[in-house]
Backbone bond lengths (Angstrom), bond angles and torsions (degrees), N, CA, C in turn:
res aa  C-N    CA-C-N  psi(-1)  N-CA   C-N-CA  omega(-1)  CA-C   N-CA-C  phi
1 M - - - 1.433 - - 1.580 107.42 -
2 N 1.324 115.71 139.41 1.416 121.15 169.73 1.524 112.61 -46.25
3 S 1.360 121.53 125.06 1.452 119.19 -174.10 1.534 114.62 -62.21
4 A 1.296 115.84 -19.25 1.454 115.01 177.27 1.545 112.12 -72.87
5 L 1.398 117.05 -22.03 1.423 121.29 177.25 1.508 112.77 -84.71
6 K 1.287 118.20 -10.37 1.457 120.02 -175.77 1.544 112.62 -75.78
7 P 1.248 118.53 131.87 1.545 121.35 177.84 1.541 107.73 -59.09
8 L 1.363 115.45 134.64 1.451 119.38 174.60 1.542 108.15 -92.82
9 V 1.353 116.00 132.00 1.428 125.82 -179.12 1.562 108.01 -109.11
10 L 1.308 120.12 125.44 1.519 121.24 167.94 1.507 108.60 -96.81
11 V 1.319 114.72 112.37 1.455 120.84 175.97 1.497 110.07 -97.13
12 V 1.354 111.38 120.10 1.512 117.60 -175.43 1.554 107.38 -114.22
13 E 1.268 118.99 97.92 1.421 129.89 -168.95 1.491 113.69 -152.70
14 D 1.322 118.83 132.85 1.468 117.40 -178.01 1.520 113.12 -98.22
15 E 1.344 119.38 -1.43 1.457 122.79 -177.76 1.572 104.36 -96.07
16 A 1.342 116.80 114.58 1.395 121.85 -170.60 1.564 112.78 -64.84
17 D 1.395 115.91 -34.29 1.485 117.54 179.30 1.481 109.24 -69.16
18 I 1.248 119.40 -34.03 1.534 119.69 178.05 1.494 108.16 -69.89
19 V 1.342 122.07 -42.34 1.433 125.28 177.43 1.505 109.63 -54.56
20 T 1.384 115.87 -48.42 1.447 121.99 -179.91 1.573 112.30 -61.93
21 L 1.296 115.87 -38.71 1.435 120.61 178.01 1.484 110.86 -65.81
22 L 1.343 116.66 -48.27 1.399 119.17 -177.51 1.559 110.56 -65.67
23 K 1.278 119.92 -45.29 1.472 126.66 179.76 1.502 109.83 -53.63
24 Y 1.318 116.61 -47.56 1.427 120.86 -178.68 1.541 111.67 -62.81
25 N 1.301 113.38 -49.93 1.508 118.52 -173.55 1.544 108.84 -72.43
26 L 1.239 120.11 -37.15 1.465 121.76 -178.80 1.524 111.24 -70.52
27 E 1.308 115.76 -45.27 1.516 116.48 176.19 1.491 114.38 -64.47
28 K 1.357 117.21 -30.98 1.484 122.10 177.15 1.568 108.15 -65.71
29 E 1.394 115.32 -31.86 1.383 118.24 -178.46 1.565 115.46 -94.04
30 G 1.311 114.45 14.29 1.432 119.77 171.72 1.522 117.19 90.45
31 F 1.305 120.97 18.63 1.377 126.31 170.59 1.480 116.21 -100.53
32 R 1.343 116.65 153.06 1.483 120.73 168.49 1.484 108.66 -94.71
33 V 1.353 116.95 151.13 1.517 118.62 -169.29 1.546 107.36 -131.85
34 N 1.373 115.55 125.99 1.483 119.91 162.38 1.512 103.05 -111.63
35 A 1.340 116.25 152.26 1.449 124.62 -179.88 1.491 114.15 -132.39
36 A 1.402 112.50 138.79 1.453 119.26 174.75 1.498 108.75 -128.82
37 T 1.302 119.68 143.27 1.447 125.26 -178.81 1.503 112.08 -97.67
38 D 1.293 122.55 -5.86 1.446 118.38 172.54 1.616 107.23 -150.57
39 G 1.340 112.33 174.24 1.473 115.35 -172.69 1.566 113.87 -67.78
40 E 1.356 114.00 -36.45 1.469 118.89 -176.51 1.580 110.03 -66.25
41 E 1.360 115.16 -38.29 1.424 118.23 179.94 1.507 109.55 -72.76
42 A 1.393 117.65 -33.14 1.443 119.48 173.11 1.491 118.28 -57.89
43 L 1.372 111.45 -46.32 1.466 115.29 177.61 1.569 111.79 -63.82
44 L 1.368 116.92 -40.12 1.476 123.25 176.00 1.532 110.05 -53.89
45 L 1.387 113.74 -53.26 1.468 118.76 -172.64 1.498 111.00 -68.83
46 A 1.344 117.13 -36.72 1.455 119.41 176.59 1.444 112.97 -65.46
47 G 1.339 116.73 -30.89 1.504 120.49 178.89 1.483 109.91 -74.71
48 E 1.320 120.91 -33.36 1.451 125.01 179.30 1.481 112.30 -75.42
49 Q 1.285 117.93 -40.40 1.483 120.55 -178.44 1.446 108.59 -146.19
50 T 1.364 117.62 107.03 1.464 120.68 -169.36 1.533 108.65 -70.40
51 P 1.327 115.60 124.39 1.486 121.19 177.79 1.563 109.72 -77.93
52 N 1.301 115.30 157.31 1.434 121.15 170.60 1.508 114.04 -81.67
53 I 1.325 118.38 -19.84 1.475 122.20 176.76 1.566 105.93 -158.84
54 V 1.281 113.03 151.94 1.501 120.13 176.09 1.511 108.67 -120.80
55 L 1.342 113.57 130.80 1.486 120.80 165.24 1.456 107.85 -99.02
56 L 1.363 121.54 116.32 1.450 121.25 -166.55 1.500 110.26 -128.20
57 D 1.399 116.85 117.65 1.385 121.05 176.75 1.487 112.21 -71.68
58 W 1.298 116.16 144.26 1.445 123.22 -177.86 1.619 111.04 -72.08
59 M 1.319 118.61 -46.97 1.379 125.16 -177.39 1.491 113.13 -92.84
60 L 1.294 120.31 99.40 1.470 124.94 -171.87 1.588 106.43 -127.75
61 P 1.380 110.16 149.21 1.559 113.15 170.23 1.502 111.07 -70.10
62 L 1.286 118.10 153.86 1.449 129.68 174.65 1.528 112.57 69.55
63 M 1.258 121.83 -40.83 1.443 122.19 178.58 1.564 108.69 -155.25
64 S 1.334 114.96 133.16 1.439 121.09 -172.05 1.583 109.12 -69.07
65 G 1.288 114.90 159.36 1.485 120.18 176.64 1.491 111.78 -61.29
66 L 1.375 119.31 -33.14 1.380 121.98 175.25 1.515 114.37 -63.63
67 E 1.297 114.02 -39.83 1.540 118.39 179.89 1.576 109.39 -69.23
68 V 1.369 115.93 -38.84 1.462 119.31 176.99 1.495 108.07 -63.71
69 C 1.260 121.15 -41.09 1.464 123.17 178.45 1.560 112.57 -60.68
70 R 1.368 111.74 -45.72 1.484 117.49 175.72 1.501 115.10 -60.64
71 Q 1.358 115.38 -43.24 1.478 118.57 179.26 1.481 110.37 -66.56
72 M 1.342 119.32 -37.75 1.521 121.72 -178.60 1.611 108.00 -64.52
73 R 1.327 113.92 -38.75 1.489 119.94 -175.36 1.618 108.43 -72.92
74 R 1.362 116.95 -22.99 1.448 120.27 179.93 1.544 109.53 -88.59
75 N 1.341 119.26 -11.35 1.449 123.53 -175.28 1.545 110.71 -95.04
76 S 1.277 115.13 121.58 1.606 116.59 -172.75 1.502 110.57 -61.37
77 K 1.345 120.38 -25.28 1.452 121.55 -178.11 1.550 111.22 -83.29
78 M 1.330 115.38 -19.97 1.463 118.95 -172.39 1.475 111.36 -116.35
79 R 1.282 123.63 -7.82 1.438 124.68 -170.16 1.512 115.46 -60.30
80 D 1.309 114.25 -30.35 1.526 118.05 -178.83 1.480 114.13 -92.75
81 I 1.325 118.38 2.46 1.514 117.92 -175.85 1.561 107.48 -75.15
82 P 1.342 120.92 126.68 1.445 122.51 -179.87 1.536 108.74 -64.71
83 I 1.351 115.44 139.42 1.442 122.07 -178.23 1.553 110.14 -127.88
84 I 1.300 118.49 126.31 1.419 124.88 170.34 1.505 111.03 -110.70
85 M 1.391 117.05 121.76 1.444 118.60 -177.52 1.551 106.57 -86.54
86 L 1.399 110.74 137.01 1.483 115.79 172.28 1.547 106.82 -114.70
87 T 1.372 115.40 130.12 1.436 117.30 -178.06 1.546 112.36 -161.56
88 A 1.233 115.29 159.19 1.551 121.19 176.64 1.521 107.39 -82.89
89 R 1.285 120.48 -11.26 1.475 123.31 178.57 1.477 112.53 -73.61
90 G 1.340 119.07 111.53 1.491 120.37 -174.13 1.449 116.14 -109.02
91 E 1.336 116.89 -7.14 1.489 121.31 -176.37 1.612 110.31 -68.67
92 E 1.292 112.59 152.42 1.504 120.69 -173.54 1.511 108.56 -58.46
93 A 1.359 116.45 -44.53 1.461 120.96 -178.36 1.477 112.83 -60.71
94 D 1.322 119.11 -35.87 1.431 120.27 176.91 1.534 113.39 -72.52
95 R 1.357 113.27 -35.95 1.512 116.26 175.56 1.511 111.79 -62.71
96 V 1.331 115.01 -39.86 1.470 120.43 178.60 1.519 112.83 -65.48
97 R 1.313 117.65 -38.96 1.450 125.06 172.98 1.497 112.41 -57.35
98 G 1.327 114.89 -48.77 1.444 120.68 -177.78 1.534 110.75 -65.70
99 L 1.306 114.93 -40.89 1.486 118.11 179.69 1.557 111.37 -69.18
100 N 1.374 111.69 -40.52 1.474 115.09 178.08 1.545 116.12 -65.71
101 S 1.306 114.25 -20.95 1.437 119.96 -178.37 1.557 108.72 -80.00
102 G 1.355 119.10 -8.30 1.421 125.89 178.90 1.478 115.70 115.06
103 A 1.271 120.31 5.83 1.486 121.93 177.94 1.472 108.79 -70.19
104 D 1.416 116.82 148.82 1.444 120.46 179.21 1.506 111.65 -92.02
105 D 1.316 115.68 -23.56 1.499 121.68 -179.08 1.479 111.39 -155.86
106 Y 1.279 119.99 169.80 1.494 122.82 -168.46 1.544 103.78 -148.11
107 I 1.379 116.51 131.78 1.435 117.74 179.96 1.502 106.35 -139.31
108 T 1.301 119.36 129.27 1.509 121.53 -175.29 1.529 112.07 -91.11
109 K 1.316 117.92 150.74 1.418 125.08 178.61 1.550 106.64 -90.50
110 P 1.320 115.82 146.62 1.446 129.36 -6.61 1.514 110.46 -73.54
111 F 1.335 115.85 146.81 1.439 121.42 -176.81 1.494 112.00 -121.51
112 S 1.298 118.25 160.17 1.416 127.09 172.42 1.476 108.76 -84.67
113 P 1.376 119.87 122.37 1.470 119.59 174.79 1.554 113.37 -54.70
114 T 1.366 112.70 -36.64 1.551 113.64 179.95 1.432 110.60 -65.75
115 E 1.359 121.52 -42.44 1.421 125.56 -179.32 1.570 108.89 -63.24
116 L 1.380 114.04 -43.77 1.497 116.93 179.90 1.538 108.89 -58.14
117 V 1.321 115.62 -52.79 1.478 118.46 -179.15 1.573 114.45 -50.38
118 A 1.370 111.26 -42.37 1.461 120.51 -179.75 1.453 110.68 -64.68
119 R 1.403 117.09 -40.24 1.436 118.73 -179.08 1.529 110.25 -72.72
120 M 1.283 117.03 -33.27 1.499 121.83 174.43 1.432 113.23 -57.83
121 R 1.436 113.61 -51.39 1.470 117.70 -178.65 1.528 110.10 -64.86
122 A 1.246 118.22 -32.24 1.479 119.65 176.84 1.490 112.82 -63.50
123 V 1.387 114.13 -46.65 1.504 118.48 175.55 1.514 111.99 -62.16
124 L 1.285 118.17 -38.98 1.450 123.17 178.51 1.477 112.61 -64.89
125 R 1.265 117.00 -39.04 1.458 122.74 178.57 1.503 108.44 -63.83
126 R 1.288 120.55 -42.09 1.479 123.12 174.18 1.439 116.92 -61.62
127 S 1.290 112.43 -46.21 1.491 121.84 -168.03 1.477 115.80 -95.90
128 A 1.391 117.99 -31.24 1.492 123.13 -177.04 1.488 109.81 -152.00
129 P 1.354 113.46 76.88 1.486 120.65 -176.15 1.488 115.38 -50.56
130 G 1.347 117.28 -30.69 1.452 120.08 -179.83 1.530 117.03 -72.74
131 M 1.366 116.27 -8.55 1.405 118.91 -177.56 1.511 113.18 -105.60
132 T 1.298 118.24 19.27 1.527 118.90 -175.96 1.570 110.22 -107.82
133 D 1.257 117.89 33.23 1.416 124.45 175.81 1.552 111.36 61.94
134 E 1.417 113.94 39.19 1.451 115.12 174.30 1.453 109.87 -70.30
135 T 1.400 116.68 -25.58 1.469 119.07 178.35 1.496 110.45 -126.14
136 L 1.276 116.51 128.95 1.526 121.19 179.01 1.507 105.32 -109.59
137 Q 1.331 113.49 148.71 1.432 120.50 -179.99 1.520 109.66 -137.37
138 F 1.331 116.22 132.62 1.476 122.72 174.54 1.523 111.37 -146.72
139 A 1.313 119.36 115.85 1.414 124.82 -175.38 1.562 110.93 54.68
140 D 1.369 119.88 -116.56 1.404 120.66 178.10 1.504 113.12 -102.05
141 V 1.352 114.68 20.25 1.516 117.96 -174.83 1.522 106.80 -110.95
142 T 1.303 120.67 132.53 1.494 127.62 174.76 1.573 105.88 -118.91
143 M 1.325 113.84 131.30 1.383 118.69 169.72 1.500 113.73 -123.18
144 D 1.381 113.79 120.16 1.427 123.30 179.93 1.505 108.70 -94.49
145 L 1.335 116.39 107.75 1.451 118.41 -174.03 1.512 111.59 -73.88
146 A 1.343 116.85 -39.56 1.463 119.89 176.52 1.545 114.26 -58.64
147 A 1.363 114.70 -46.38 1.405 120.12 179.96 1.512 114.98 -83.51
148 H 1.315 118.23 -9.31 1.436 124.41 -177.54 1.573 110.29 56.88
149 R 1.323 111.46 48.83 1.472 117.43 -175.44 1.515 108.93 -130.26
150 V 1.330 117.84 141.00 1.443 124.52 174.41 1.523 108.62 -122.65
151 R 1.367 111.74 138.75 1.565 117.16 178.36 1.521 103.26 -131.96
152 R 1.364 113.31 145.71 1.396 121.78 171.38 1.530 110.50 -134.70
153 N 1.286 118.31 122.15 1.531 119.90 -179.27 1.441 108.06 59.02
154 G 1.389 122.33 33.48 1.402 123.24 175.74 1.514 114.71 85.29
155 R 1.243 119.38 -5.45 1.475 120.62 -177.53 1.574 109.32 -109.48
156 D 1.274 111.75 150.21 1.540 116.85 177.96 1.434 114.32 -69.10
157 V 1.261 124.38 133.68 1.460 130.83 171.33 1.530 109.66 -103.30
158 H 1.255 116.88 119.79 1.532 122.64 -175.94 1.528 108.23 -94.52
159 L 1.325 116.30 113.51 1.464 119.48 -179.19 1.517 110.21 -121.99
160 G 1.313 114.01 147.34 1.435 119.99 169.54 1.555 110.12 -73.81
161 P 1.347 119.50 163.73 1.400 122.10 -178.68 1.515 115.83 -53.05
162 T 1.360 116.80 -40.40 1.491 118.45 -177.84 1.528 110.56 -69.79
163 E 1.380 115.12 -40.71 1.479 120.24 -176.60 1.606 104.39 -67.64
164 F 1.328 119.01 -37.51 1.425 120.30 -176.79 1.581 108.62 -62.04
165 R 1.376 113.80 -44.83 1.478 117.91 -179.05 1.573 111.17 -67.48
166 L 1.326 115.10 -35.86 1.456 117.52 175.63 1.570 110.26 -61.20
167 L 1.296 117.21 -52.72 1.455 121.45 178.85 1.467 112.22 -61.38
168 R 1.237 121.94 -39.24 1.458 124.89 176.78 1.489 111.12 -58.13
169 H 1.349 115.40 -46.90 1.486 118.72 177.27 1.554 113.27 -63.87
170 F 1.271 113.82 -40.73 1.508 116.68 178.45 1.586 110.15 -64.99
171 M 1.316 114.61 -41.08 1.480 117.00 -176.36 1.500 110.78 -72.33
172 Q 1.295 119.01 -24.62 1.421 122.80 174.18 1.558 116.56 -76.68
173 H 1.417 111.72 -16.34 1.416 118.84 178.01 1.571 112.63 -138.58
174 P 1.351 115.28 62.90 1.411 117.56 -173.28 1.557 112.77 -64.08
175 G 1.389 111.93 142.68 1.487 114.47 178.69 1.495 115.10 84.38
176 R 1.314 115.97 -17.26 1.516 119.58 -178.58 1.556 110.96 -84.93
177 V 1.313 113.30 138.54 1.533 117.29 -178.83 1.529 106.31 -93.40
178 F 1.359 115.93 126.84 1.441 121.94 172.46 1.514 111.00 -113.53
179 S 1.370 114.17 134.62 1.475 120.94 174.91 1.569 106.96 -71.26
180 R 1.328 111.56 165.08 1.417 120.02 175.22 1.525 112.21 -55.75
181 E 1.337 112.36 -45.81 1.464 120.20 -179.68 1.543 112.44 -59.88
182 Q 1.350 117.25 -42.83 1.439 122.28 177.56 1.518 110.29 -61.78
183 L 1.318 115.97 -44.32 1.443 121.76 -179.51 1.563 111.80 -62.19
184 L 1.329 112.84 -39.67 1.400 120.02 177.86 1.547 110.19 -60.84
185 D 1.250 116.49 -46.72 1.528 120.88 -178.91 1.484 109.19 -61.27
186 V 1.330 116.30 -44.93 1.490 121.76 -173.45 1.533 111.14 -70.37
187 V 1.302 116.63 -49.83 1.382 126.72 -168.42 1.546 111.40 -87.12
188 W 1.302 119.84 -45.71 1.442 123.70 -179.13 1.479 115.11 -95.35
189 G 1.338 114.74 -27.61 1.483 117.98 -178.96 1.473 114.07 103.83
190 H 1.375 115.97 155.42 1.422 120.62 -177.58 1.541 112.46 -69.17
191 D 1.325 115.70 -28.79 1.550 119.11 -169.79 1.524 110.59 -92.53
192 V 1.332 118.56 3.60 1.518 120.97 -175.62 1.467 105.43 -108.60
193 Y 1.340 119.27 128.51 1.519 121.09 177.77 1.557 104.11 -92.11
194 V 1.306 116.32 122.04 1.434 121.48 173.03 1.557 107.77 -138.40
195 E 1.255 116.71 139.27 1.407 120.89 -179.38 1.636 109.68 -63.30
196 P 1.313 118.50 131.83 1.448 119.79 -179.12 1.495 116.51 -49.19
197 R 1.398 111.16 -32.42 1.571 115.75 -179.23 1.519 109.81 -67.34
198 T 1.293 115.80 -19.58 1.532 117.95 174.51 1.511 111.24 -54.51
199 V 1.290 116.52 -34.98 1.483 119.21 177.63 1.465 111.36 -58.24
200 D 1.294 116.96 -42.15 1.543 119.94 -177.31 1.546 111.05 -63.66
201 V 1.273 113.87 -35.16 1.493 117.54 178.93 1.576 109.70 -64.80
202 H 1.284 117.06 -43.27 1.505 119.71 -179.22 1.495 111.86 -76.44
203 I 1.302 118.00 -25.18 1.510 120.64 174.61 1.507 106.41 -68.62
204 R 1.328 120.56 -40.74 1.460 123.47 -178.00 1.591 106.40 -64.61
205 R 1.346 117.80 -44.83 1.379 120.03 179.47 1.582 110.90 -61.65
206 L 1.296 114.37 -42.02 1.519 118.07 179.33 1.532 112.65 -62.56
207 R 1.339 113.57 -41.35 1.479 118.20 175.03 1.548 111.55 -59.35
208 K 1.311 111.88 -52.50 1.528 117.89 -178.02 1.518 111.67 -55.11
209 A 1.287 119.54 -38.69 1.423 122.22 179.03 1.496 113.18 -77.01
210 M 1.291 116.82 -33.39 1.491 123.02 -174.72 1.527 113.49 -75.90
211 N 1.392 112.25 -40.98 1.500 116.85 -165.05 1.523 112.23 -107.82
212 E 1.281 115.81 118.80 1.438 123.85 169.96 1.594 104.91 -85.53
213 E 1.359 114.32 170.04 1.434 118.15 -172.90 1.577 116.24 -53.37
214 T 1.324 117.76 -38.83 1.431 120.11 -174.38 1.563 112.28 -95.33
215 E 1.258 116.44 5.80 1.486 121.73 -175.92 1.569 113.36 -98.25
216 M 1.289 113.37 141.58 1.505 115.00 178.51 1.514 109.21 -72.30
217 D 1.346 112.96 146.18 1.415 121.64 174.95 1.553 107.82 -79.88
218 L 1.351 116.38 113.02 1.393 121.29 -173.00 1.620 111.77 -83.82
219 I 1.317 113.59 -14.57 1.541 118.71 -179.81 1.483 108.70 -88.08
220 R 1.259 121.21 112.35 1.404 125.80 -178.31 1.615 111.79 -96.67
221 T 1.289 115.35 126.11 1.492 119.57 177.08 1.491 107.69 -87.65
222 V 1.291 118.09 127.26 1.463 124.25 -179.91 1.539 107.09 -109.47
223 R 1.318 115.08 108.37 1.467 117.43 -174.63 1.558 113.64 -54.70
224 S 1.336 113.14 132.27 1.462 121.83 -179.23 1.623 115.07 62.91
225 A 1.334 111.52 9.67 1.513 114.36 -179.55 1.467 111.42 -125.75
226 G 1.325 122.00 -47.14 1.350 120.24 179.69 1.558 113.47 148.53
227 Y 1.289 119.45 -134.22 1.475 124.94 -177.95 1.488 112.01 -135.86
228 A 1.320 115.35 154.55 1.534 123.28 176.98 1.427 108.84 -150.40
229 L 1.378 112.72 153.06 1.511 121.27 167.51 1.472 103.42 -85.25
230 D 1.306 114.67 116.62 1.515 119.89 -167.86 1.489 109.59 -89.61
231 S 1.263 115.03 109.11 1.454 120.76 177.69 1.487 112.24 -85.65
232 K 1.274 119.40 -10.69 1.517 124.17 -176.50 1.557 108.89 -83.43
233 S 1.271 115.50 -26.00 1.467 118.31 -170.57 1.497 114.13 -93.36
234 V 1.420 115.26 -1.03 1.485 118.66 -178.73 1.495 108.68 -108.25
C-alpha cells in the first residue's frame, strides 16, 4: 500500500521490548508507527503529526496514561483520535477508569499481537472508516475492497473471486514472497484440499487479467519459493 494511505499509530510505551514487538507486528500489518516513551513526548508527537490511533500504556513516567488520555480529549485537535489503553491492570474498576478517561478500548498485558491488531481495526472502523484498508494501492493498481473493484492505469481489471483474493493478499504484503502452500491456506483455507499446482493456474489468470501488452508484470515468480508482488521492479 502507498505509505501515505497507511494508518499512523502512535505507540506510547516506556518498555523498549514492547515497543519493538508492537512496531514489528504493526508494520507487518500495514501500519506506520511513531513511538513515545512518556506522556509529555506523546502529546508533543501527536501535536506535530496527528495519528490515526493511539496505543497508550497506563503506567508511564512523568505523566500517567490516564492523564495523557484526558489531555488529548480536552485538546480540539486530538479529541477525536481513537485511543486503546495497554496495561497490566485487569480489574473491572481499572477498565472502567480507563474507559471513563476517554479511551475507546482497553487491552491487558500480556496480549496477543493478532488480537490487538483486530481490536485496532475494529476501533478504526467505528471512528475512521476510511483508514481500515478499504482501498489498497500498489504502483498503478488500486483495489477497492468495499466495491470489490480493481483498476490499473485507470482501466477496470475484471477478476474472478479467487484471483481477487490472491491480489488482495499480495497487495496487503507487497514484496513478500509466499509459497504455494501459504497462498493455499490464505486464499482457499486450511480445511479445503487443493493441489498446490492449482495456485499456478490462478496466478496465470491473475497475470492475464492484470497485464496488458505494454504493462509490467507485477507478479514475480521466485524459483523454488513461490510468488510475490514485486515492489522493486516498479
